[in-house]
N, C-alpha and C positions, 0 to 999 in steps of 0.2 A: 707162365713158366716160373719155376722156382729155382733158386740157386742150388747147385749140386754140392756145395761145400759151405761150411759155416765159418771157416777161418779166413785169414787174410793172405794166405799164400798166393802169390801172383799168378801161378799156373792154374790153380783150382778156381780162382776168381773168374777165369775165362769160361768156366763151365756152368751150364744151367740145365736142369733136368726138364725133359719134354713130357715125362709121365711120372707116375708114382709107383711103378712096378718094382718089386724086389728082384734081386738077382735070381736067375733060374738055376736051381741047384744042379739040374741034369744037363746044363748047357755044355756043348762040346768045344766052344771057342769064345773068345772075345773078338768082336767084329768092329772094324773101323769102316764106316761108310764114307768113302772119300768122294768129294764132289768139287767144291770151289778151290780147295788147296791141294793141288796135285804134286806133292813133294814128300820126301822122307825126312829131309833135314829141317830143323826149326819148325816142327809141326806139333804144336801143343796137344792137338786132339789125338794124334797117333801116340805121342808120349804117354798121355793119360791112359789110353787103351792098352799100351804095353805094360804099364805099371799094374793095371788091374789084372791082365792076363797072367803076369808073373805072380801076383798075390794068390790067384786062384789056381796056379800051376796048370794053365790051359794054353793051347795054341793061340796065335794071333793071326787074324785074317783081314786083309784089306779088300773091300769090295767097291768097285766102281761100276755104277749102273749107267750103261750107255742107252739113252733114251732117244726116240725120234724127236727132233726139235719142232716146236710149235711157234717159233718166231720167225726171224729173218736171217738166221745164221747160214753161212755158205759152206760148201764142201770143203774148201780150203782151210776154214777154221777148224772143222772137225778133224781133218787130216793132221793138222799141226798138233792138236790136242792128243790124238791117238799116238802119234810118234813119241811124244813125251811120256805117255803112259807105258809104252813098250819098254822104254829105257828104265822107267821106275820099276817095272815088274822084274827085270833082271837084277837090279840092285836089291830089291826086297828078298828075292830068292837067296842071295848071298848072305843076307841077314837072317835067314831061317824064318821068313815071314811069308805066308801064303798070299796070293794075289788073284783076284778074279775080275775080269773085264767082261761083263755079261749083261743080259737083258733083265728087266725087272722081275720076271716070273722066276728065273733061276736064282737071282739074288735073294728073293723071299725065302728060299730054302735055307740059305745061310743065316738070315736074320731070325728065322723061326726057330732054329736050333741053338742060337747064341745065348751065352750066360748074360751078356750085356752088349749093347751097341753104342758106339761113340760116332759122332759125325761132326763135320765142320759147319761153319756158319755162313749164310748169305742173307742179306736184308731183302732180297727180291721175293715177290709174292709166290711164284711157282715153286721155288726151292723150299720156302717156309711151309707152304701148304702140304707139299709132298712129305716132308719130314714130320710134320704134325700128324698127318694121317698114319704114317708108319708107326709113330709112337703110340697111337691109339690102338693099333692092331696087335702090337707085340706084347708078350707076357714076360718082358724083361725090361730093365732100365734102358732108356734112350737118352743119352747125354749129348747135348750140343756144346761145341767149344769154339769160341771166336779166336782162331789162330791166323785170321786175315789182317786184323787191325792190331796196331801196336798196343793201344789201350782198348780193351773190349768195349764194344759200342754201348752196352748197357751200364758199364762202369763209368765211361766218359761222361754220359749225360743220361738223364731220365726223361728227356723231352726233345722234340725237334728244336734245333738251335736256329737262331735268327740269322746268323752270319758267321764267317770265320772268326771274327774277333770275339764272339761270345763263347765259341768252343775252344779257342786257342788257350785262354787262361785256365780252363778246366783241364785240358790235356797236359799242359805244361806242368801243372801241379802234380799230376799222376805219373809223368814220364819216369822219374827215378825208381818207381816201383815196378814198372813194366818194360823199360828199355834195357832188358838184361837177357843174355843168352840163355835159352831154355835147356841146354844140354842136348845130347844126341841119342839116337836109338842105339840099342845094343843088340848083339846077336841073340835072337830069341831062344831060350833054353828048352821050350816045350813044343812037342809036336813035330810032324814031318811036313815041310813046306811043299805046297802044290801051287802051280801056276796054271790058271785056266783063262785063256783068251778066246772068246767065241768069235772066230773069224767069219763065220757065216752071218752072224748077227751084225758085225761090223760092216760087212759089205752091204747088207740090206739097209742099214741106216745111211751109209754114204750114198747109196744109189738113189735115195729119196731126196737128196739135197741138190739144190741148184749150185752151179759153179759161178764164181764171180770173175774168173780169168786171171787171178793174181798168180804170180810165180814168186812165192815168198822166199827171200834169200836167207832168212833166219833159220838156224837150227833150233829144234825144240828140245825141251827137257831141262832137268836141273843143272847138268854140267854146262850147257850152253848159257843158262841164266846166270850162273855164277861167273862164267867167263865175261859175259856182257857187263856185269857189275864191276869187275876188276878193270875192264877196258875203260869204262866211264871214269872211274876214279883216277886212273893213270893218265887218260888222254883229254878229258873234257870237264872234270870237276873244277879245276882252276879256270876261272873266267866264266863259269856258269851264270852268275848273276847278270853279267852284261850280255851274254850271247843267247840266253834262253828265249828271248822274245824276238829273235831275228830268224825268220823262217829260211833265209838263204844259207845260213851257217849250220853246220852239223854240231849244235851245242847242247842237245838234250841227251838224256841218259840212255834211251832206247830200251828201257826196262819194262815199259807198260804191258807189252804182250806177255812177258813172263810173270809179272805180278797179276795180271788178269786171270791167267790159268793157274795161279798159285804155285808156279814152278820155282819161285824164290819168294821169301817172305820179306815184307817191307821192314820188319824188324832186323833181319840180317843185313839188308841194304843200309839201314840207318847205322847199325854198329860198324859196318865197314867204312862208311863215310866219316863217322866220328873218329875212327882210328887214323884217318888221313888228314884230320884238321890241323892247320898250322896258322901262323899269324898272317901269312900272305893270302890265304883263301877263306878267311873268316866270313866275308860277305857271301861268297859262293856256297859255303857250308850252310849258313843260315837260310839262304834263298831255296836251296834244294830241300832241306828238311822241312821248311814250311809247306812246300808242294807235296812232299812224300807223306808227311804226318797230318798236318792240320787240314789241308785242302782235300786230300784223299779220304780221310776219315770223316770229314764233314759230309761227303757224299753218302757214305754208309749211314750216317746219322739220319740224313734226310729220308732215305729210302726205307729205313727201319721204322721211323716214327710217322711217315706219311705214305700211306698205301697208294695214293694217287700220284706217285712219282713220275708216271709216264704220260700224263695228260694235263690239260689246263686247270683242272680242278685242284691240282696240287700246288698251284702258284699262290703267292701272297695276295691278299684281298685287293690291295691298291693296284696291283698289276692287272688282275682280272677286270677291275672296274675301268681302268684307263684303256685297256684293249677293247672292251665292249663298247666304250664311247666311240672308238674309232673303227669299229668293225665294218662300217659301210663306206669308209674312205676309199676314193678311187685309187686303184693300183695301176701304175704305168705299164707294168709287165706282170703276166701270170704265166708260170711255166708248169707243164705237167711233170709228174714224177719221173717219167722216162727222160724228158728233156733235161731235168736236173741230173739224173744219174749219168747221162752221157756228156754232161758238161757243155750244153748247147745254149748258153745264155749270152746276153749281150755284154757281159762283164768278164773281161779277160782275167782279172785277178781271181774271181770266183771260179771260173772254169779251170784255172791252174790248180786251185786247191782241191777241186773235185777229182781232177786227173791224178794229183798226188795220192789221194785216198784210194782211187781205183787201182793204180799201178802198184802201190807199195803196201797197202793195207793200213796206212797211218796218214795222219794229217797234222801238221805242226799246230800246237795249241793256240797260238796267237791267230793264225788264219782260221782255225775252227770257230772262233767267236764271230768273225766277219762272215764266214760261210753260213752259219746258222741264222744270224740276223738278217741276211739278205733273203733267205728262204721265207722268213716272216714277211718281208717286203713284197715278195713275188708270189704269195699264196692267197687263196680266196679268203682264208680266215686263219687265226692263230692256231685253232684246232688242226686244220689241215697242215699247217707248217710243221707242227710237232709230229704228226703222223709221217710226213715226208722225211723229216730229219731222223726219226727213229729208224725208219726203213734204211735210209742211206747209210747211217752209222753202223747199224747192226749187220747189214749185208756186206759191207765193204771193209769196215775197220776190224782188224784182228782182235782188238780189245773191246769190241762192241758188246751189247747186251750186258752192260755193266753199270753199277751205280754212278760211276764218274761220267759216263756218257749221258745218262738220263738228267743228272744234275746240270751238266754243261748245256744241254738243250734248253732246260727250263730257265737257266740263268740268262741265256741269250734271247729267248723269245718272250719270257714272262717274268723277268725281274727277280728270280729266286736269288736269295743271299745278296741282293743289291738294294738300291734306294731309287726313288723317283729322280728323273733328270728333267731337262727342258722339254716341254711338250711340242710334238710335231706330228704330222699326219701318219697314219697307220700305227706307228709305235706308241703314240700317246706319250706318256712319261717314262717308258722303258728306254734304257740306254741305247743310243744309236751309234753306229759306226759307218764310216764311208771310205772311199778309196784315198782321199787326201790324207786321212789319218794313217793309212798304211804307209803311204810314201814318206811321211814324216818319221816313221819308225825304222824303215829298212829300205833296201834297194828293191822296190817292188818289181821293176822291169826284169831284174835278174831272176827273181823268183818265177815270174811268168815264163820267161825263156826256159827255165829249168824244167818246168812241168807241163806247160801247155802243149 
């Protein structure tokens, strides 16, 4: 890929060209292919698309391609996403911007007649391959824009980073250039807006999905995302550093579902949190921004530069070697995927964490580490453990099928972004966790009672 801009403007630094095609002179619109970043506010890809459409005096069209899923996502996750897209379509119409929620064949008609196509960025293989194939087919520029990360992944680093500490210094140097509000969309001055939502296709896609049985209490969409952000800052930012690792307390932001679907940008969250900083909550501020920026963007870095992000081949060499050394170690318990999904193990703490995931679509981050490490202990091999964990995470977690999830699994099972520890059976020198460690951290029995 090559940069779509030669200057140092922070918005255009987010853009990279996926092909070398010139503008199509006869194009009837500029199209934004929306995928990972399902919002109108703080969307650099959409802002660049509108700027180009205004320059060319053309209509602006947003196209969202609803594809049949080929992973483990559930009906409830798609329903949540579609709810947010319906709200977005209404807001786009008020801004004089066309919106299409359609199948790939219909979308190709819009792409084929476009003067230029802009799209957002994902580090995951499926999205990247689809965008690259599209760019090869079209006879107009296709420009990819990283509006998901605060510092664009290819600007932050040109390689897979070893750990958070190696990325942190690079990102911190760049934050002054990128941690700025990008401006907002304007009412588009060209064309007559049209909204096309293919209800028949939506029902076909939903009908093919399995249900996980969750009754999600969260509302979807940009309005709900911004309300959640404000609620976190008002109610839970103070004390975050102390409470964030206590699964019994409601100490987290609750923003991950909205950031996963791109209904709010991490840039906007960071700016709002920075505005609320004071002497009293400085430690909370630092702890939250470490998670929001460094840890989150480390996940995109790994998945972008390591295409084996969802299997053992992506793990560091020392971890692969130590796990291979202990591959034949005796397992006291081996559970099937269904037993794990139903929370039917001998471990009450693990069962409670799985029930939290099944019931709410989320699991506390501290328990997630324990949850994943125990699946390694109870599986026939590390490879099987990773497969089980990806299934459980992607099928039950509302923010599954995400770089954060894949990195969390490889950290737990295969030492990614970690270092060797004391050697023990099954784990080798991969970091170990046990129930006693949980009890030292928080009131484990209260957690078990809450969710089991």
